[in-house]
N, CA, C, O and the ligand as a Tripos MOL2 file, in Angstrom:
@<TRIPOS>MOLECULE
protein
  265   263    67     0     0
PROTEIN
NO_CHARGES

@<TRIPOS>ATOM
      1 N           0.8370   -1.2000    0.0000 N.3       1 MET1
      2 CA          0.0000    0.0000    0.0000 C.3       1 MET1
      3 C           0.8690    1.2450    0.0000 C.2       1 MET1
      4 O           1.0980    1.8450    1.0500 O.2       1 MET1
      5 N           1.3410    1.6270   -1.1460 N.am      2 THR2
      6 CA          2.1750    2.8180   -1.2130 C.3       2 THR2
      7 C           1.5100    3.8590   -2.0830 C.2       2 THR2
      8 O           1.4340    3.7130   -3.3030 O.2       2 THR2
      9 N           1.0270    4.9130   -1.4450 N.am      3 ASP3
     10 CA          0.3760    5.9830   -2.1950 C.3       3 ASP3
     11 C           1.3740    6.6920   -3.1030 C.2       3 ASP3
     12 O           1.0050    7.2510   -4.1360 O.2       3 ASP3
     13 N           2.6350    6.6600   -2.7070 N.am      4 GLU4
     14 CA          3.6400    7.3370   -3.5090 C.3       4 GLU4
     15 C           3.6840    6.7570   -4.9140 C.2       4 GLU4
     16 O           3.8670    7.4880   -5.8870 O.2       4 GLU4
     17 N           3.5210    5.4650   -5.0200 N.am      5 LYS5
     18 CA          3.5680    4.8180   -6.3270 C.3       5 LYS5
     19 C           2.4490    5.3340   -7.2130 C.2       5 LYS5
     20 O           2.6390    5.5620   -8.4080 O.2       5 LYS5
     21 N           1.2840    5.5140   -6.6130 N.am      6 ARG6
     22 CA          0.1490    5.9840   -7.4020 C.3       6 ARG6
     23 C           0.4220    7.3810   -7.9430 C.2       6 ARG6
     24 O           0.0790    7.6960   -9.0820 O.2       6 ARG6
     25 N           1.0380    8.2090   -7.1170 N.am      7 VAL7
     26 CA          1.3340    9.5720   -7.5550 C.3       7 VAL7
     27 C           2.2490    9.5300   -8.7700 C.2       7 VAL7
     28 O           2.0700   10.2970   -9.7150 O.2       7 VAL7
     29 N           3.2250    8.6360   -8.7430 N.am      8 GLU8
     30 CA          4.1480    8.5430   -9.8680 C.3       8 GLU8
     31 C           3.4380    8.0150  -11.1080 C.2       8 GLU8
     32 O           3.8610    8.2760  -12.2350 O.2       8 GLU8
     33 N           2.3580    7.2730  -10.8930 N.am      9 SER9
     34 CA          1.6580    6.6670  -12.0190 C.3       9 SER9
     35 C           0.6320    7.6060  -12.6340 C.2       9 SER9
     36 O          -0.0110    7.2630  -13.6260 O.2       9 SER9
     37 N           0.4770    8.7820  -12.0530 N.am     10 LEU10
     38 CA         -0.4820    9.7220  -12.6150 C.3      10 LEU10
     39 C          -0.1180   10.0180  -14.0640 C.2      10 LEU10
     40 O           1.0490   10.2400  -14.3870 O.2      10 LEU10
     41 N          -1.1070   10.0190  -14.9180 N.am     11 PRO11
     42 CA         -0.8530   10.2750  -16.3370 C.3      11 PRO11
     43 C          -0.3240   11.6760  -16.5750 C.2      11 PRO11
     44 O          -0.9500   12.6570  -16.1730 O.2      11 PRO11
     45 N           0.8130   11.7760  -17.2200 N.am     12 LEU12
     46 CA          1.3740   13.0780  -17.5220 C.3      12 LEU12
     47 C           1.0170   13.4590  -18.9480 C.2      12 LEU12
     48 O           1.0570   12.6300  -19.8570 O.2      12 LEU12
     49 N           0.6750   14.6980  -19.1240 N.am     13 THR13
     50 CA          0.2930   15.1490  -20.4630 C.3      13 THR13
     51 C           1.5120   15.6600  -21.2060 C.2      13 THR13
     52 O           2.2420   16.5200  -20.7140 O.2      13 THR13
     53 N           1.7180   15.1310  -22.3740 N.am     14 LYS14
     54 CA          2.8450   15.5760  -23.1800 C.3      14 LYS14
     55 C           2.5580   16.9190  -23.8280 C.2      14 LYS14
     56 O           3.4610   17.6070  -24.3030 O.2      14 LYS14
     57 N           1.2810   17.2770  -23.8380 N.am     15 THR15
     58 CA          0.9040   18.5360  -24.4670 C.3      15 THR15
     59 C           1.1300   19.7110  -23.5360 C.2      15 THR15
     60 O           1.1090   20.8610  -23.9750 O.2      15 THR15
     61 N           1.3460   19.4400  -22.2550 N.am     16 GLY16
     62 CA          1.5500   20.5210  -21.3140 C.3      16 GLY16
     63 C           0.2520   21.1940  -20.9310 C.2      16 GLY16
     64 O           0.2410   22.3080  -20.4080 O.2      16 GLY16
     65 N          -0.8540   20.4970  -21.2000 N.am     17 LEU17
     66 CA         -2.1500   21.0590  -20.8500 C.3      17 LEU17
     67 C          -2.7560   20.3030  -19.6820 C.2      17 LEU17
     68 O          -2.5270   19.1090  -19.4900 O.2      17 LEU17
     69 N          -3.5340   21.0440  -18.9110 N.am     18 CYS18
     70 CA         -4.1930   20.4250  -17.7730 C.3      18 CYS18
     71 C          -5.1710   19.3600  -18.2690 C.2      18 CYS18
     72 O          -6.0560   19.6670  -19.0680 O.2      18 CYS18
     73 N          -5.0250   18.1090  -17.8060 N.am     19 PRO19
     74 CA         -5.9030   17.0270  -18.2490 C.3      19 PRO19
     75 C          -7.3330   17.2090  -17.7580 C.2      19 PRO19
     76 O          -8.2480   16.5240  -18.2140 O.2      19 PRO19
     77 N          -7.5160   18.1270  -16.8360 N.am     20 ASN20
     78 CA         -8.8490   18.3330  -16.2760 C.3      20 ASN20
     79 C          -9.6340   19.3930  -17.0400 C.2      20 ASN20
     80 O         -10.8350   19.2370  -17.2610 O.2      20 ASN20
     81 N          -8.9730   20.4560  -17.4390 N.am     21 CYS21
     82 CA         -9.6960   21.5450  -18.1070 C.3      21 CYS21
     83 C          -8.9750   22.0460  -19.3570 C.2      21 CYS21
     84 O          -9.4200   22.9950  -20.0020 O.2      21 CYS21
     85 N          -7.8510   21.3950  -19.6950 N.am     22 ASN22
     86 CA         -7.1320   21.7240  -20.9350 C.3      22 ASN22
     87 C          -6.5320   23.1250  -20.9480 C.2      22 ASN22
     88 O          -6.2510   23.6790  -22.0110 O.2      22 ASN22
     89 N          -6.3370   23.6900  -19.7650 N.am     23 LYS23
     90 CA         -5.6140   24.9550  -19.7060 C.3      23 LYS23
     91 C          -4.1260   24.6560  -19.5730 C.2      23 LYS23
     92 O          -3.7480   23.5660  -19.1430 O.2      23 LYS23
     93 N          -3.2890   25.6070  -19.9360 N.am     24 PRO24
     94 CA         -1.8430   25.4020  -19.7740 C.3      24 PRO24
     95 C          -1.5050   25.0280  -18.3450 C.2      24 PRO24
     96 O          -1.9220   25.7000  -17.4020 O.2      24 PRO24
     97 N          -0.7430   23.9430  -18.1880 N.am     25 SER25
     98 CA         -0.4420   23.4640  -16.8510 C.3      25 SER25
     99 C           0.5760   24.3630  -16.1570 C.2      25 SER25
    100 O           1.4360   24.9790  -16.7850 O.2      25 SER25
    101 N           0.4400   24.4100  -14.8370 N.am     26 ASP26
    102 CA          1.3640   25.2040  -14.0340 C.3      26 ASP26
    103 C           2.4750   24.2930  -13.5420 C.2      26 ASP26
    104 O           2.2140   23.1790  -13.0880 O.2      26 ASP26
    105 N           3.7060   24.7600  -13.6310 N.am     27 VAL27
    106 CA          4.8430   23.9310  -13.2510 C.3      27 VAL27
    107 C           4.7260   23.4450  -11.8040 C.2      27 VAL27
    108 O           5.2320   22.3820  -11.4470 O.2      27 VAL27
    109 N           4.0540   24.2410  -10.9900 N.am     28 LYS28
    110 CA          3.9050   23.8800   -9.5810 C.3      28 LYS28
    111 C           2.9160   22.7480   -9.3720 C.2      28 LYS28
    112 O           2.9860   22.0110   -8.3880 O.2      28 LYS28
    113 N           1.9960   22.6260  -10.3120 N.am     29 TYR29
    114 CA          0.9420   21.6250  -10.1580 C.3      29 TYR29
    115 C           0.8970   20.6630  -11.3280 C.2      29 TYR29
    116 O          -0.1190   20.0070  -11.5580 O.2      29 TYR29
    117 N           1.9970   20.5730  -12.0720 N.am     30 ARG30
    118 CA          2.0370   19.6570  -13.2080 C.3      30 ARG30
    119 C           1.4200   18.3120  -12.8620 C.2      30 ARG30
    120 O           1.6190   17.8120  -11.7540 O.2      30 ARG30
    121 N           0.6730   17.7160  -13.7880 N.am     31 PRO31
    122 CA          0.3770   18.2880  -15.1110 C.3      31 PRO31
    123 C          -0.8590   19.1830  -15.1010 C.2      31 PRO31
    124 O          -1.4280   19.5020  -16.1450 O.2      31 PRO31
    125 N          -1.2530   19.5730  -13.9090 N.am     32 PHE32
    126 CA         -2.4930   20.3600  -13.8260 C.3      32 PHE32
    127 C          -2.2030   21.8530  -13.8440 C.2      32 PHE32
    128 O          -1.0570   22.2810  -13.7030 O.2      32 PHE32
    129 N          -3.2630   22.6400  -14.0200 N.am     33 CYS33
    130 CA         -3.0830   24.0800  -14.1110 C.3      33 CYS33
    131 C          -3.1830   24.7210  -12.7400 C.2      33 CYS33
    132 O          -2.7500   25.8560  -12.5430 O.2      33 CYS33
    133 N          -3.7540   23.9900  -11.7940 N.am     34 SER34
    134 CA         -3.9290   24.5630  -10.4670 C.3      34 SER34
    135 C          -4.1340   23.4440   -9.4510 C.2      34 SER34
    136 O          -4.4020   22.2960   -9.8050 O.2      34 SER34
    137 N          -4.0000   23.8120   -8.1820 N.am     35 LYS35
    138 CA         -4.1910   22.8170   -7.1420 C.3      35 LYS35
    139 C          -5.6130   22.2780   -7.1780 C.2      35 LYS35
    140 O          -5.8700   21.1200   -6.8490 O.2      35 LYS35
    141 N          -6.5230   23.1430   -7.5840 N.am     36 ARG36
    142 CA         -7.9200   22.7380   -7.6340 C.3      36 ARG36
    143 C          -8.1130   21.5770   -8.6120 C.2      36 ARG36
    144 O          -8.7560   20.5770   -8.2910 O.2      36 ARG36
    145 N          -7.5480   21.7290   -9.8000 N.am     37 CYS37
    146 CA         -7.6840   20.6750  -10.7900 C.3      37 CYS37
    147 C          -6.9570   19.4160  -10.3240 C.2      37 CYS37
    148 O          -7.4290   18.3020  -10.5530 O.2      37 CYS37
    149 N          -5.8290   19.5900   -9.6820 N.am     38 ALA38
    150 CA         -5.0900   18.4360   -9.1890 C.3      38 ALA38
    151 C          -5.9300   17.6690   -8.1730 C.2      38 ALA38
    152 O          -5.9650   16.4390   -8.1840 O.2      38 ALA38
    153 N          -6.5930   18.3930   -7.3110 N.am     39 ASP39
    154 CA         -7.4230   17.7500   -6.2940 C.3      39 ASP39
    155 C          -8.6090   17.0490   -6.9280 C.2      39 ASP39
    156 O          -8.9640   15.9380   -6.5350 O.2      39 ASP39
    157 N          -9.2210   17.6950   -7.9090 N.am     40 VAL40
    158 CA        -10.3790   17.1060   -8.5840 C.3      40 VAL40
    159 C          -9.9910   15.8050   -9.2600 C.2      40 VAL40
    160 O         -10.6800   14.7920   -9.1380 O.2      40 VAL40
    161 N          -8.8710   15.8520   -9.9780 N.am     41 ASP41
    162 CA         -8.4380   14.6690  -10.7070 C.3      41 ASP41
    163 C          -8.0950   13.5380   -9.7420 C.2      41 ASP41
    164 O          -8.4580   12.3830   -9.9640 O.2      41 ASP41
    165 N          -7.4070   13.8820   -8.6950 N.am     42 LEU42
    166 CA         -7.0300   12.8750   -7.7120 C.3      42 LEU42
    167 C          -8.2770   12.2550   -7.1000 C.2      42 LEU42
    168 O          -8.3280   11.0480   -6.8610 O.2      42 LEU42
    169 N          -9.2860   13.0900   -6.8470 N.am     43 GLY43
    170 CA        -10.5330   12.5860   -6.2790 C.3      43 GLY43
    171 C         -11.2020   11.6060   -7.2210 C.2      43 GLY43
    172 O         -11.7350   10.5840   -6.7880 O.2      43 GLY43
    173 N         -11.1740   11.9190   -8.5220 N.am     44 GLN44
    174 CA        -11.7670   11.0140   -9.4980 C.3      44 GLN44
    175 C         -11.0280    9.6970   -9.5090 C.2      44 GLN44
    176 O         -11.6360    8.6300   -9.6000 O.2      44 GLN44
    177 N          -9.7380    9.7750   -9.4170 N.am     45 TRP45
    178 CA         -8.9190    8.5600   -9.3930 C.3      45 TRP45
    179 C          -9.3530    7.6590   -8.2570 C.2      45 TRP45
    180 O          -9.5980    6.4680   -8.4480 O.2      45 TRP45
    181 N          -9.4450    8.2390   -7.0780 N.am     46 LEU46
    182 CA         -9.7660    7.4420   -5.9040 C.3      46 LEU46
    183 C         -11.1820    6.8950   -6.0040 C.2      46 LEU46
    184 O         -11.4300    5.7470   -5.6350 O.2      46 LEU46
    185 N         -12.1070    7.6980   -6.4940 N.am     47 ASN47
    186 CA        -13.4950    7.2700   -6.5850 C.3      47 ASN47
    187 C         -13.6710    6.1390   -7.5940 C.2      47 ASN47
    188 O         -14.4480    5.2110   -7.3730 O.2      47 ASN47
    189 N         -12.9560    6.2280   -8.6780 N.am     48 GLU48
    190 CA        -13.0940    5.2180   -9.7180 C.3      48 GLU48
    191 C         -12.2980    3.9620   -9.4010 C.2      48 GLU48
    192 O         -12.4170    2.9440  -10.0820 O.2      48 GLU48
    193 N         -11.4970    4.0520   -8.3670 N.am     49 GLY49
    194 CA        -10.6740    2.8910   -8.0300 C.3      49 GLY49
    195 C          -9.6400    2.6480   -9.1110 C.2      49 GLY49
    196 O          -9.2050    1.5190   -9.3350 O.2      49 GLY49
    197 N          -9.2630    3.7010   -9.7620 N.am     50 TYR50
    198 CA         -8.2680    3.6160  -10.8230 C.3      50 TYR50
    199 C          -6.9860    3.0160  -10.2620 C.2      50 TYR50
    200 O          -6.3250    3.6190   -9.4170 O.2      50 TYR50
    201 N          -6.6480    1.8440  -10.7290 N.am     51 CYS51
    202 CA         -5.4860    1.1760  -10.1460 C.3      51 CYS51
    203 C          -4.6430    0.5340  -11.2410 C.2      51 CYS51
    204 O          -4.9570   -0.5580  -11.7150 O.2      51 CYS51
    205 N          -3.5950    1.2000  -11.6320 N.am     52 ILE52
    206 CA         -2.7150    0.6610  -12.6690 C.3      52 ILE52
    207 C          -1.9420   -0.5420  -12.1410 C.2      52 ILE52
    208 O          -1.5650   -1.4420  -12.8910 O.2      52 ILE52
    209 N          -1.7170   -0.5320  -10.8270 N.am     53 GLU53
    210 CA         -0.9450   -1.6230  -10.2460 C.3      53 GLU53
    211 C          -1.6190   -2.9660  -10.4710 C.2      53 GLU53
    212 O          -0.9530   -3.9980  -10.5500 O.2      53 GLU53
    213 N          -2.9620   -2.9480  -10.5740 N.am     54 SER54
    214 CA         -3.6970   -4.2020  -10.7210 C.3      54 SER54
    215 C          -3.2570   -4.9290  -11.9880 C.2      54 SER54
    216 O          -3.3050   -6.1570  -12.0540 O.2      54 SER54
    217 N          -2.8350   -4.1770  -12.9800 N.am     55 GLU55
    218 CA         -2.3980   -4.8200  -14.2180 C.3      55 GLU55
    219 C          -1.1950   -5.7210  -13.9580 C.2      55 GLU55
    220 O          -1.0850   -6.8160  -14.5110 O.2      55 GLU55
    221 N          -0.3160   -5.2440  -13.1200 N.am     56 GLU56
    222 CA          0.8710   -6.0410  -12.8350 C.3      56 GLU56
    223 C           0.5180   -7.2650  -12.0000 C.2      56 GLU56
    224 O           1.1780   -8.3020  -12.0740 O.2      56 GLU56
    225 N          -0.5320   -7.1190  -11.2110 N.am     57 GLU57
    226 CA         -0.9240   -8.2400  -10.3600 C.3      57 GLU57
    227 C          -1.5700   -9.3500  -11.1790 C.2      57 GLU57
    228 O          -1.5380  -10.5160  -10.7870 O.2      57 GLU57
    229 N          -2.1540   -8.9870  -12.3110 N.am     58 ASN58
    230 CA         -2.7770   -9.9910  -13.1660 C.3      58 ASN58
    231 C          -1.7200  -10.6720  -14.0290 C.2      58 ASN58
    232 O          -1.4230  -10.2260  -15.1370 O.2      58 ASN58
    233 N          -1.1760  -11.7230  -13.5200 N.am     59 ASN59
    234 CA         -0.1490  -12.4410  -14.2740 C.3      59 ASN59
    235 C          -0.8110  -13.4910  -15.1670 C.2      59 ASN59
    236 O          -1.0080  -14.6370  -14.7630 O.2      59 ASN59
    237 N          -1.1420  -13.0820  -16.3630 N.am     60 PHE60
    238 CA         -1.8330  -13.9910  -17.2690 C.3      60 PHE60
    239 C          -0.9620  -15.1940  -17.6170 C.2      60 PHE60
    240 O          -1.4610  -16.3030  -17.8060 O.2      60 PHE60
    241 N           0.3090  -14.9660  -17.6960 N.am     61 ASP61
    242 CA          1.2010  -16.0620  -18.0550 C.3      61 ASP61
    243 C           1.0950  -17.1980  -17.0420 C.2      61 ASP61
    244 O           1.0850  -18.3760  -17.4010 O.2      61 ASP61
    245 N           1.0160  -16.8190  -15.7830 N.am     62 GLU62
    246 CA          0.9460  -17.8570  -14.7540 C.3      62 GLU62
    247 C          -0.3470  -18.6410  -14.8620 C.2      62 GLU62
    248 O          -0.3720  -19.8480  -14.6250 O.2      62 GLU62
    249 N          -1.4270  -17.9470  -15.2210 N.am     63 GLU63
    250 CA         -2.7210  -18.6310  -15.3240 C.3      63 GLU63
    251 C          -2.7180  -19.6240  -16.4780 C.2      63 GLU63
    252 O          -3.4150  -20.6360  -16.4190 O.2      63 GLU63
    253 N          -1.9600  -19.3580  -17.5070 N.am     64 ASP64
    254 CA         -1.9210  -20.2640  -18.6500 C.3      64 ASP64
    255 C          -1.1700  -21.5520  -18.3080 C.2      64 ASP64
    256 O          -1.4110  -22.6040  -18.9000 O.2      64 ASP64
    257 N          -0.2730  -21.4480  -17.3600 N.am     65 VAL65
    258 CA          0.5020  -22.6350  -16.9970 C.3      65 VAL65
    259 C          -0.3910  -23.6430  -16.2920 C.2      65 VAL65
    260 O          -1.0690  -23.3080  -15.3200 O.2      65 VAL65
    261 N          -0.3890  -24.8540  -16.7730 N.am     66 THR66
    262 CA         -1.2190  -25.8960  -16.1550 C.3      66 THR66
    263 C          -0.3630  -26.9450  -15.4820 C.2      66 THR66
    264 O          -0.8900  -27.8980  -14.9090 O.2      66 THR66
    265 ZN         -7.0490   22.7080  -14.9120 Zn       67 ZN67
@<TRIPOS>BOND
     1     1     2 1
     2     2     3 1
     3     3     4 2
     4     3     5 am
     5     5     6 1
     6     6     7 1
     7     7     8 2
     8     7     9 am
     9     9    10 1
    10    10    11 1
    11    11    12 2
    12    11    13 am
    13    13    14 1
    14    14    15 1
    15    15    16 2
    16    15    17 am
    17    17    18 1
    18    18    19 1
    19    19    20 2
    20    19    21 am
    21    21    22 1
    22    22    23 1
    23    23    24 2
    24    23    25 am
    25    25    26 1
    26    26    27 1
    27    27    28 2
    28    27    29 am
    29    29    30 1
    30    30    31 1
    31    31    32 2
    32    31    33 am
    33    33    34 1
    34    34    35 1
    35    35    36 2
    36    35    37 am
    37    37    38 1
    38    38    39 1
    39    39    40 2
    40    39    41 am
    41    41    42 1
    42    42    43 1
    43    43    44 2
    44    43    45 am
    45    45    46 1
    46    46    47 1
    47    47    48 2
    48    47    49 am
    49    49    50 1
    50    50    51 1
    51    51    52 2
    52    51    53 am
    53    53    54 1
    54    54    55 1
    55    55    56 2
    56    55    57 am
    57    57    58 1
    58    58    59 1
    59    59    60 2
    60    59    61 am
    61    61    62 1
    62    62    63 1
    63    63    64 2
    64    63    65 am
    65    65    66 1
    66    66    67 1
    67    67    68 2
    68    67    69 am
    69    69    70 1
    70    70    71 1
    71    71    72 2
    72    71    73 am
    73    73    74 1
    74    74    75 1
    75    75    76 2
    76    75    77 am
    77    77    78 1
    78    78    79 1
    79    79    80 2
    80    79    81 am
    81    81    82 1
    82    82    83 1
    83    83    84 2
    84    83    85 am
    85    85    86 1
    86    86    87 1
    87    87    88 2
    88    87    89 am
    89    89    90 1
    90    90    91 1
    91    91    92 2
    92    91    93 am
    93    93    94 1
    94    94    95 1
    95    95    96 2
    96    95    97 am
    97    97    98 1
    98    98    99 1
    99    99   100 2
   100    99   101 am
   101   101   102 1
   102   102   103 1
   103   103   104 2
   104   103   105 am
   105   105   106 1
   106   106   107 1
   107   107   108 2
   108   107   109 am
   109   109   110 1
   110   110   111 1
   111   111   112 2
   112   111   113 am
   113   113   114 1
   114   114   115 1
   115   115   116 2
   116   115   117 am
   117   117   118 1
   118   118   119 1
   119   119   120 2
   120   119   121 am
   121   121   122 1
   122   122   123 1
   123   123   124 2
   124   123   125 am
   125   125   126 1
   126   126   127 1
   127   127   128 2
   128   127   129 am
   129   129   130 1
   130   130   131 1
   131   131   132 2
   132   131   133 am
   133   133   134 1
   134   134   135 1
   135   135   136 2
   136   135   137 am
   137   137   138 1
   138   138   139 1
   139   139   140 2
   140   139   141 am
   141   141   142 1
   142   142   143 1
   143   143   144 2
   144   143   145 am
   145   145   146 1
   146   146   147 1
   147   147   148 2
   148   147   149 am
   149   149   150 1
   150   150   151 1
   151   151   152 2
   152   151   153 am
   153   153   154 1
   154   154   155 1
   155   155   156 2
   156   155   157 am
   157   157   158 1
   158   158   159 1
   159   159   160 2
   160   159   161 am
   161   161   162 1
   162   162   163 1
   163   163   164 2
   164   163   165 am
   165   165   166 1
   166   166   167 1
   167   167   168 2
   168   167   169 am
   169   169   170 1
   170   170   171 1
   171   171   172 2
   172   171   173 am
   173   173   174 1
   174   174   175 1
   175   175   176 2
   176   175   177 am
   177   177   178 1
   178   178   179 1
   179   179   180 2
   180   179   181 am
   181   181   182 1
   182   182   183 1
   183   183   184 2
   184   183   185 am
   185   185   186 1
   186   186   187 1
   187   187   188 2
   188   187   189 am
   189   189   190 1
   190   190   191 1
   191   191   192 2
   192   191   193 am
   193   193   194 1
   194   194   195 1
   195   195   196 2
   196   195   197 am
   197   197   198 1
   198   198   199 1
   199   199   200 2
   200   199   201 am
   201   201   202 1
   202   202   203 1
   203   203   204 2
   204   203   205 am
   205   205   206 1
   206   206   207 1
   207   207   208 2
   208   207   209 am
   209   209   210 1
   210   210   211 1
   211   211   212 2
   212   211   213 am
   213   213   214 1
   214   214   215 1
   215   215   216 2
   216   215   217 am
   217   217   218 1
   218   218   219 1
   219   219   220 2
   220   219   221 am
   221   221   222 1
   222   222   223 1
   223   223   224 2
   224   223   225 am
   225   225   226 1
   226   226   227 1
   227   227   228 2
   228   227   229 am
   229   229   230 1
   230   230   231 1
   231   231   232 2
   232   231   233 am
   233   233   234 1
   234   234   235 1
   235   235   236 2
   236   235   237 am
   237   237   238 1
   238   238   239 1
   239   239   240 2
   240   239   241 am
   241   241   242 1
   242   242   243 1
   243   243   244 2
   244   243   245 am
   245   245   246 1
   246   246   247 1
   247   247   248 2
   248   247   249 am
   249   249   250 1
   250   250   251 1
   251   251   252 2
   252   251   253 am
   253   253   254 1
   254   254   255 1
   255   255   256 2
   256   255   257 am
   257   257   258 1
   258   258   259 1
   259   259   260 2
   260   259   261 am
   261   261   262 1
   262   262   263 1
   263   263   264 2
@<TRIPOS>SUBSTRUCTURE
     1 MET1         2 RESIDUE 1 A MET
     2 THR2         6 RESIDUE 1 A THR
     3 ASP3        10 RESIDUE 1 A ASP
     4 GLU4        14 RESIDUE 1 A GLU
     5 LYS5        18 RESIDUE 1 A LYS
     6 ARG6        22 RESIDUE 1 A ARG
     7 VAL7        26 RESIDUE 1 A VAL
     8 GLU8        30 RESIDUE 1 A GLU
     9 SER9        34 RESIDUE 1 A SER
    10 LEU10       38 RESIDUE 1 A LEU
    11 PRO11       42 RESIDUE 1 A PRO
    12 LEU12       46 RESIDUE 1 A LEU
    13 THR13       50 RESIDUE 1 A THR
    14 LYS14       54 RESIDUE 1 A LYS
    15 THR15       58 RESIDUE 1 A THR
    16 GLY16       62 RESIDUE 1 A GLY
    17 LEU17       66 RESIDUE 1 A LEU
    18 CYS18       70 RESIDUE 1 A CYS
    19 PRO19       74 RESIDUE 1 A PRO
    20 ASN20       78 RESIDUE 1 A ASN
    21 CYS21       82 RESIDUE 1 A CYS
    22 ASN22       86 RESIDUE 1 A ASN
    23 LYS23       90 RESIDUE 1 A LYS
    24 PRO24       94 RESIDUE 1 A PRO
    25 SER25       98 RESIDUE 1 A SER
    26 ASP26      102 RESIDUE 1 A ASP
    27 VAL27      106 RESIDUE 1 A VAL
    28 LYS28      110 RESIDUE 1 A LYS
    29 TYR29      114 RESIDUE 1 A TYR
    30 ARG30      118 RESIDUE 1 A ARG
    31 PRO31      122 RESIDUE 1 A PRO
    32 PHE32      126 RESIDUE 1 A PHE
    33 CYS33      130 RESIDUE 1 A CYS
    34 SER34      134 RESIDUE 1 A SER
    35 LYS35      138 RESIDUE 1 A LYS
    36 ARG36      142 RESIDUE 1 A ARG
    37 CYS37      146 RESIDUE 1 A CYS
    38 ALA38      150 RESIDUE 1 A ALA
    39 ASP39      154 RESIDUE 1 A ASP
    40 VAL40      158 RESIDUE 1 A VAL
    41 ASP41      162 RESIDUE 1 A ASP
    42 LEU42      166 RESIDUE 1 A LEU
    43 GLY43      170 RESIDUE 1 A GLY
    44 GLN44      174 RESIDUE 1 A GLN
    45 TRP45      178 RESIDUE 1 A TRP
    46 LEU46      182 RESIDUE 1 A LEU
    47 ASN47      186 RESIDUE 1 A ASN
    48 GLU48      190 RESIDUE 1 A GLU
    49 GLY49      194 RESIDUE 1 A GLY
    50 TYR50      198 RESIDUE 1 A TYR
    51 CYS51      202 RESIDUE 1 A CYS
    52 ILE52      206 RESIDUE 1 A ILE
    53 GLU53      210 RESIDUE 1 A GLU
    54 SER54      214 RESIDUE 1 A SER
    55 GLU55      218 RESIDUE 1 A GLU
    56 GLU56      222 RESIDUE 1 A GLU
    57 GLU57      226 RESIDUE 1 A GLU
    58 ASN58      230 RESIDUE 1 A ASN
    59 ASN59      234 RESIDUE 1 A ASN
    60 PHE60      238 RESIDUE 1 A PHE
    61 ASP61      242 RESIDUE 1 A ASP
    62 GLU62      246 RESIDUE 1 A GLU
    63 GLU63      250 RESIDUE 1 A GLU
    64 ASP64      254 RESIDUE 1 A ASP
    65 VAL65      258 RESIDUE 1 A VAL
    66 THR66      262 RESIDUE 1 A THR
    67 ZN67       265 GROUP 0 **** ****
């Protein structure tokens, strides 16, 4: 249970635009334009149970082994 990992996994925009409202992102709140957008996005993540780590936990190769 490491929240730090999730923070690193946040999707970064290559366009330099806030993924929440498409405004130019602020270096202080990258990739968001403001703390407000950062908080909103983070809240959506938690609510949706967005978990990239789960992909790594699903070892399909192991399931194929009989
Ligand atoms: Zn924004």
